[in-house]
N, C-alpha and C positions, 0 to 999 in steps of 0.2 A: 401439540407438545406442551408439556408442563412448564410453568413459569418458576423462576427462582424466587424464593421467599425474600421479603425485604430484609429480614435478619441476616440471611446468608449474603446478600448483596453488600450489606454494611460491613460484614466481616471481611469480605474480599477487598472492598475499597480501603478499609483500614490497613490491611496487610500491604496493599500496593503503596499507600502513603508512607508506611513505615520503612519500606524498602528504599526510600529516598529518591530525590530528583537526580536526573543525569548530571546537571550542572554542579552538583555537590560532590561528584566523584571524578576519579581519573579516567582517562580513556581506557586504559588496560582493565580497570575495575569494571567499567561498564560492559566491555566485551566479554570479560571472564564470567560475570554474573549472568549475562544473557545466554552464553553457551551452557553454563551449568544448569540453568533453569530448563532450557530446552532438552537437555539430556535426561532430566527427571520425568519428562512427560510419558504417560502410558504409550506403549508402542501400538500403532494401528496395524491390524492384520490385513493381508492381501494387498500390500503396497510394495511396489518395486521402485528402487532408486538407482539411477544410472548416472555416474559422473560423466561430465562432458567438458571439453576444452573449447572455448569460443574465442578464437584468436588469442588475445592476451588475457582473457578472463576465464575464471573457473565458473562452473555452473553444474546443475544436475536436473535431469528429467525425473519427475515424480509421477507415477501413474498407478491406477488400481489394477492389480493383476487379474482380477476376475471381471474387469469391466469390458466394455465393447468399444474401446477407443478406436477412432479412425486415425490411422497414423499420419494422415495428411493434415490433421487439425492440431492446434496447439494454443495453450495459454502462456503468454510471456509475462512473468511476474517479477516486479521490482519490490524488494523488501523495504520496510521502514527501518528506523534506527537513528534518525537525526543526522544523517550523512556520516556519522562517526562509527556506527556499529551495525550489526546485522549480517547474516550469512545464510547459506543454504541450510545449515543445521538449525539455526534459530527459527527458520520459517518452514521447516520440513513438515511439521504437523499440520499447519494451516494449508500448505500446498497440497498435502495428501487428502485432506478433507474436501478441498475444492475439486481435486481430480475425481474423488469418489462420487461427489454429487453431480458433477457436470458430465462425467464420462469422457473427459478430454485430458490428455496429459499436460502437465505443467512444467515449464522450464523456468527455474529460479536462477538468476544470475548474481554473481558477486561483483558488482561494480566497485570501482576503487573508492576507498573511504578516506575521509578527512581525519586528522589534519595532515596525514602523509601525502595525500593527493587533494589538491584544492580545486575549486571551481575553475573550469567546467568539466572536470574529470568524470563525475557521476553522470552528468548529462550526456557527454560523448559516449560513454560506455552503454547506456541504455539505448541510444539511437543505433549504435554499432550492433548490439544484440538483435534488434529488430531486422536490420539489414542483413545480418548473418542468417537469420531464418529464411529470408527471401532468397538469398543466394544458395541456400541448401534445399530449395524445392518447395517451400511453403508459400502458398498464395496468400496475399493480404486478406482476402475474404474468408480464409480459414484460420485467422489469428485473432485472438482477443487479448488485449493488454489488461493487466491488473496490478494493483499496488496498494499498500497501506501507509498512512502517515506521509512522510516525505517520499515514500515509494509512489504514493498517489500523485504527489507533485511532479515527480519524474515522468509518470504516465502522461500527465497533461502537457508537460514541456516537450515530450517526445512527439505527441500528436501535433502540437503546434509547429514543431520543426519539420515534420513530414509534410504537413499541409503547405507550409511556406516554401518548401522545396518542390512542391507540386508532385510529391511521391504519392503512391496509392496508400490509402489509410487502411488500418485493420477493420474488422467487422464491427468492433465495439470495444468498450473498456469499462471496467468496474473499479471503483475507488473507495477505499475504506478509510474514513476519517482523514481525508486529504487536507494538507495545507495548500490553500489556493492563493494566499497573499502573504508571503513571508516577510515582505518589506514594510507593510503598513500596520498590520495587527490592529485594525480599527473596527472589527465587527462588534455587534451588540453583545455577543456571548463572551467577549473578552472582559466584560464587566460583570454580566449577570451570572456567569458560570465559574468565576475565578476561584471560588471555594469548593466547587463540586467535583471537579475532575481530579482524580488521584494520580493521573499519569503525566499531565502536561502543565507547565507554567509559562507565563510570558517571559520570565527570566531565562527559562530553559530554551525557549524558541530562539531568543536573541543569542544565547550562548552557542547553540548548534550552528546558527548562521555565521557567527564569527569563526567557528572552527572550519567551516566550508570555504569562506571567503578569504581567510587569512588577512594579509596586509593589503589586499586589493583595494584600490581607491575607487570609490563609487560603487553603488550596488546595482548589479545587473537586473534590469526590469523583468527578464525572463523568470526570475524567482517569484514573481507575482503574476502567474498566468491569468488570474481573474481580471487583470487590467488589460488583457488582450482581447481582440475580437475572437469569438468562439465559432464563428460561422464556418460551416463545412466540416465540423467534427462528426465522427460517427456516434452511434447510440452510446449514451453514458448511463451507468447504474451506480448510484452513490449511496453509501450507508454511513450513518453517523449516530452517535449516542446523544440523547437529549441532555445529558449532564456534562458534555465535554466542552472544554474551553474554546475550541475552535469550531464549534457547531456552525457559527455564522459563515465560515468558509464554505461549508457544504451547501447551506441554504442559498447563499448568494451565487455560488457556481450554478446551482440548479436554475435559479431565476434567470441568470444571464444567458445560460445555454438555451433555455426555452425561447427567450427573446430573439436569439440568433437562429431559431428554427431547428435546433438540435433535438432529437428524440432523447429525452432524459427522464429518469425515474429516481426519486429521492426517497429513501427510507430513513426515518428518525426513530430510534428504538428507545422506548421508555426506560428510565433508570439505568441506562448504559453509559459508558465512558469511552475514552479514546481507544480505538482498535480493540474493542471488547471481543471481537471474533477470535482473537488469539487464545481465549480461554474456553474454547468449545469443549474441551475435555471435562469441564465441570459446569458450564453454563448452558442450559437448554436453549436460551435465547440466542446465544452465539452460534450453536449448531443450526438453528432455524435460519439465522441470517446467512450462513454458508449455504444452506439448501437453496435459498433464494438466489444466491450468486450462481449456483449450478443451473437453475432455471433460466436465468438471463443468458448464460453461455449457450445452453442448448437452443434457445430461441434464435440466437444470432449466428450460430454455426450450423 
């Protein structure tokens, strides 16, 4: 697959920088801009979308109409958006591309967002969605979890909660630019990549955490899953851009998971930034990364 030219990458990064950081906008503005951007994406063909109600949550199944999906298999996907934004609509293109490459239908859920719903609302909703799948006939060995940015954080926290409850874990999980230590922000890349990533800033991370925690006294340690034992987790597939601020979160997660005996694969993509996969409609590297996600899912389902 062809590579994006350095000139085009710089144009994209400059555009992303000019669109502004989340912490500089109102919550309504963030959500509105995200929805508007998603609505402008080219429509993928041969994709079926089915709305679904999951207890108190909205969600949707996304699948390739001409695929060979096994109805017993599913990807449960937790979207990113800093705990304050994101929806089925904002992540429909990404979910559709994952469904196409994996041959497995994707369930995107709309967990409750901050600041209307504070910690631990999002954590509880993600765990609830997994248990809903089990109650509706899906075997854990036929489920893969996935998520981007704080969605990746929620994947890790869900896995740790399931493990600590002695519940059966899913077959695997993939994480795109996950935050793995929201409380300490002390990785090497927080210094070396501070000017490179057009999407994320340390100020922005602290702001989104404040939105999710509200006036809660004390910071829940679960928001730093990197500080937990990772023993017993299923196979993990991690992707990050080599220019993203939180690259160290993925590197350290991979290292610690390996030390705990977890089967883990880490891909670091040259010249890419935070959740670059969301731009697969124009970035060949992003589509190739999604193809690799599909291969991981096929291997473990």
